[in-house]
N, C-alpha and C positions, 0 to 999 in steps of 0.2 A: 502494499499499499501506500504511497507517494506522503513523503512529509506532510504538502499542502492539506491531501483529504484527512490526515491525523490534526491538523490544527485546526480544521474548519468547525467551530460551533453549532451546536443544534443544527445540523444539515438535513436534507433529506435527498431521496436516491433515487435514480433512473437508473434501468438496467440496457444496458447496448445489446445489439446481436452476439457481440462475439463474450458477454460475458461477463464486463466489465461493468465497475460499478461509475456513474457520472452524479457527484453531488450537485443538490440545488437546496434552496435556503427550505428548512422545519417552518411553521408555526405552529407556535402554543405545546410543542413536545419538548419537553426536558429530557436529557439523556440518563440511563439508569446507570448503574455502578455495579461492579463484583471487585471486591477487594479480598487480600488473602486474610484469614485470621492471625493472629499472633499462632496459635496450631496450625503448624501447617497441611494438617488433615484437612481443615474445614475451609469454607470459603464463604464471605457474605455477599448476597446478592441484593443489590438495593434498586427501587425506582423509586423516586421520589421520598416519600414518607415510608415507603414499604420495603419492608427489610427481613431476609430470612439467613440465617448463616445454616449450612447444609455438610457432611461429611462430603468429600468433593470424589469418593468409592461409594457408591450410593448400592445396595440388595435391593435387587431388581426381582420383583414376586411374579412375573406372568407365570414362573413353573409351577405354581399352585395352582394353576388354572385347569391342569388334566396333561394327560401325555408324555408326565412324565417321571411317572410312577405315584403310587396311591400315598397322600399325604394322610399322617396322623394328626388329629387336631393337636394332640398334648405335647406330640414329641417337635410338633413343627413352632408351637408358641417357647418350649424350653429352648430351641435352636434360635430363634430369635433374641431371645436373651444373653445367648453365649456370642452372637454376634454384636450385639450392643455393647455386651460387656468386656468385649475386645477392641470398641472404641469405634466400631464401625456401625455408626447409629441412625441412620437415615437410608427408609425403606421407600422402594416406589411400588406404587399397586395403579391398580384402575376399576372402575363399577363393575369392568367386564371380566377381571381375571377372576374368576369364580369365588372363593371363601377369601379373596388376599381383605378383603376391608374387614372384615368380618377377624378377621385370625389377628389383624392390627389392634383392633377392637378390644381381645382378648388380653393381647398382650400387653398394651398400653395400662390397662387398669393393672397388671402383672405390676410393672415398670413404678406405679403410683405406690402400690403396697409394698413392693418388695425394695425398692431405691431409694436414696435420699433425693430430696428435689432436685438439687444440684444436677442429678443425674437425667432426671425427667428433660430440665431445661437442653438438655443436648439431642435428646430424642426427634426426630422429624419423620412425617408421614408424608409424603409424596401422594398423591392419586390423580387420575383420571377422567376427566369426564367424555363420553363417546358417544352422543346423541345421535336417536334415528333423524332422519330427513324430514321433520316435522315442524310446524310455526314454532318459532324462538320466543313465546310469549313470558312474560314476565314469572307469571304461575308456574309454568312447566318448568323454567330455568331452575326456581327457588325448590321447588318441589323434588327435583332431580338431586341440587346439592342437600338437601334436607336428608334424603336417603344414605348419600356418604358417610353424612354426619353422624348419622343414628350409628349406622354401622361401624365405625369407624372409633366411634364415643369419644368425640371429640366437639367441643361447645363451636370452635373455629378449625377451620382446615385449613395446617402449613403451608400449603402449595396446591391448586387446580389449573391441572394442566389439560388444557381444552384441544378436543381433536375435530376434524369437519372431514366429511366426506368428498363433497361436491361442493369444487368452488362456483360452479353457475349460481348456486343458491346464495345469495350474498346474506343468506340468516346469519351468518355465523358473526358477523358483527353486532347484529341485535344480541344474540346470544353471550358476545363476552361483553356487551354494554350492561347486559343484565347483572354478569358476573361482578363487573365493575362496582356496581351498585351493592350487592349482596357484600364486597369486601368493605364497603365504606361504612355497609351495618355489623360490622365484627364477625360475618358468617366463615369469609376465607381471609388468609392475611396477606398470600402473595398470590397474584391469577398470573398463569402462564400458557405455553400452547406445546403442542406436539404435532409431529409431522406436517409443518408448516411449511411451506414453500417461501423463497426470499422475495418473490413480486406479493405473497400476502401478507408476508410479515411487514413490508413496509405500507402498505393500504393500512393493515391494522395502526402501524405507529401514527400514521398520518391522523389518523380518528383518535388520538388521543386516549389510547388505551393502555395504559400501564404494566404491557408482559413485561416481565423479568427475565424470562427463559425460553426456548426451544427447544426438547426433546428430538431428536432426529438419530437416524442409524448413522453412524460413524466408525469405522475402524481403519486397518491400515490397507485393508482391499477396498474399502468404498472411503473413499476422499473427496465423495463431493461435496460435504459442507464447508470445504476449504475451498473451494472456488467463488460462488457466490456468496454464500449465506453468511461464513466466519465474516468478511467486509461488512458488511451492511450490520454484521453484530458489533464487529468494533466501533465502528461509527455511531450508532447510535446506545451502544450499552449492555443489548439483550447478549445474554450468555447462553451456551450451548450446553444442553443435559445429553450424555451419546449412550444409546444403546445397540447391542449388539458388535461390542467392541472386542469382544475375543470369539464373537461368532459361536456363539452355540458353545462354544466348547474347541471349535474347529482349529482357533488359533491355541494349540497346545501340541505337549511332545505325544500325548496318545494318536495324534494321526501324521507325527512325522513320520516319511519313508514308510507309507500304506502308498498299498492300489486297492481303492475299492470297486474297481472298477470287474473284482474278480469277486464272485459272488462267496461271504464268510470268510474271506483272504483278511479281509482286513475291520475296524472296528464298525459296528452296525451303526448305522445313520437312523436312528430310531426315536427320535424326539423330534420336537414341531420345530425348534431351532437350530436343528442340525441340519433339518431337511430345507428350512427357509434358505440358512448360511450356503449352503449348499449350491445354493443355487445362483448366489450372488457370486459365488467362485464360478461358476459354472459363465456367467457374465461379464465378469474381469479378465480371466483367460483359460481356466480348466484348472484341472487338479493336478497336470504337471509343472506348470508354470506354478500353482501355491506349493508345491513343495519346493521349489526353491527360496520360495518367501519363508517357508518356516526351517529351512535350513542357515539360512542368514538370521533369522529372529535367535533360532538354537545359537548360534555362535554369539552374539551379544549376551544371551541370556549365562551362559556358562564363561563366560567375561565375568562377571558380574556375580556369581552365586547365586542366580535367581531361574523361575520359572519361565519360559517363552509368555505365559497368560500376562503374567506380570511384565514383562519387557511391552507386551501389545498394550496394554493399558495406561502404563507410563506415556508411550508416545504418544497419544491421543489428547491424555491429560496435559501434555505441553504442547499443542497446537494453539493456533490465536484465538480467541474466543472462547476456549472449553472449560467451563468453570467443574464438569463434574460428571465420571461417566462409570456407568451401571454394570454391575457382575450379577449375573442371575444364580440366583439362592434354591437350591431345592434342600428345602427344611425340614431334619431329618432323616434325610437320606445319605448327602454327603455336602461338605462345606471345603470352602477355598479362604479362610479365614487368616492364614499362614501366609500365600501368595498376594491377597488384597494387602495386608498389614507392611508388606516386601515394596509395594509400590512406592509409599511415602518416603524412605530412604533409599531409593534408586535413583541415580543420577546419569541420562545418557550424556555422553560426551560426544564431540562433534564426528569422531569415527561409527560410532555407534549411529548414530541421526543420519549419516551420508549414507551406511550400509543399507539401512531400513529405507531409505527414500527410494535408493538406485532400487531395490528389489520389487518394491510398492507400483514404482514408475513401468514398468514391466509391463503389467496387465494395463489391458484398455480402460477407457477416460469413461467410468461411468456415468457422468453427466451426460455426454451423449449418447452411449448406450441406453439408459433409464429415465435421464430426466433430473430434475432437481429434487431437493429434499424433499421427502415425502409421496413424490412420483409414484411412485412401485405401487401405491395404494388405491391409486386412482386411474390407472391405467386399463382399460378392456384386456 
């Protein structure tokens, strides 16, 4: 990004055909900020008077929705407490992730009973609202948010991340304005987005809706957010929270030097996330090219005495505009606590970054193949 753009105050932006950003003047839109807390594990996301500090490594709860193995309730809650006790205190869920919000409600009550108040103050529950394509009336939006508040057993949602399926329906602006009103009433602490593209993020900011973040798919394979989205985020202050950062586990030693084209010869792609991100690898360049990327990551991991997933997450956390990155949790079935905590002390040097960047760049430009952030959910 040019020094001139970095110095422009309160700008709004036009996107040209070649994917670059042209700045012009914003009206009545203040930039939001994201600053590292004294604890380098945490980051404070701010927009005006709205502020929320979160752990930079976020526990993703999509895995509770089915397809990853049976979740036993009490064991899942115990696992959430173990994650939180280890310092991984931010959990991400959605109204459509099966029992995720209910599990959080039980978990937060155990925290209230069994942990000191200062511990409770560090726990965060980020949820998403994925509404059907109906008219976004005030009552419909409010009733929907009240369901999540009840399930999570909180008076005010820490963060409500909003998803919208169809941009041809401008009702997303109505919904976001109602969500902003609910925030002002104290029912939501921060309003955010998930899977919005750069063009729509610009429109939302121009409508003076104080979103603090946009949750998008972002990994060493899928670098699309760094091509258009990150520049707008840096100029406006909106932060990225990333998911798919370890590609459902594909970015790991488990899949290094494997040939999954031969039945039963390699690890099974037996979860929704493995199947989803295998399709991303196919679009990016295929399994053979992916093996070269894994070998490069393994060299970096061996150099630092950490795992491939630790390197993969740290690389994305170091990208411009990224505030936090998601690692999925299979509560009560397996954990990645050691790998996640190693992220905070890992420092990638210039040789590491160049090696990873070179391996990543060998694949196709997914912005050209798929489109901008979130377009994978909106293409027929």
